[in-house]
C-alpha positions in Angstrom: 64.4 65.7 75.0 66.3 62.4 75.2 67.7 60.9 72.1 67.2 57.1 72.8 69.4 55.0 70.6 70.4 51.4 69.9 73.8 50.4 71.3 75.8 47.3 70.8 77.9 46.6 73.9 80.3 44.1 75.2 79.9 42.6 78.7 83.3 41.5 80.0 84.0 38.8 82.7 84.2 41.5 85.4 80.7 42.7 84.6 81.8 45.9 82.9 79.6 47.1 80.0 81.6 48.6 77.1 79.7 50.3 74.2 81.1 49.3 70.8 78.6 50.7 68.3 75.8 53.1 68.3 72.8 53.3 65.9 71.6 56.9 65.7 68.9 56.1 63.1 68.0 53.5 60.5 71.0 54.5 58.3 73.6 55.5 60.7 75.7 53.0 62.6 79.0 54.3 64.1 81.8 52.7 66.0 82.7 54.0 69.4 86.4 55.0 69.0 87.3 55.2 72.6 85.7 55.2 76.1 87.3 57.9 78.1 85.4 57.8 81.4 82.6 55.9 83.1 80.7 57.2 86.1 77.2 57.6 87.6 75.9 61.0 86.5 72.8 63.1 85.9 72.1 64.5 82.5 71.7 68.2 82.9 70.5 68.7 79.3 68.0 65.9 78.9 67.1 65.1 82.5 67.4 61.7 84.1 70.4 59.9 85.5 72.3 56.8 84.9 75.8 55.6 84.0 77.5 58.2 81.8 80.1 57.0 79.3 82.3 59.7 78.0 83.3 58.5 74.5 84.5 59.6 71.2 82.3 58.5 68.2 83.8 59.4 64.8 86.3 61.7 66.7 83.4 63.7 68.4 83.3 63.8 72.1 79.9 62.3 73.1 78.1 61.3 76.3 76.3 58.0 76.2 74.0 57.4 79.2 72.8 54.0 80.3 69.5 54.7 82.1 68.4 51.4 83.6 67.9 49.4 80.4 67.9 52.1 77.7 70.6 54.2 76.2 70.5 57.9 75.1 73.2 60.3 74.0 74.3 63.9 74.2 77.0 65.7 72.3 79.5 67.1 74.7 79.9 70.9 74.5 
């Protein structure tokens, strides 16, 4: 099952999309500490494919996926 979330992102002059904050639910907004890698990728856990952002959020390795116009996440194992 996909965990769709709200993401606040920056669009730079080169067209890169950089996630800055994620809202996991009504009460939880977290800063993206660091973006480690960006690549097209399929989600093996949730299904679907898109651009995978390997990030740390509160020090936890996390995959954020941009699937067309919606974001979802998976905790990296």
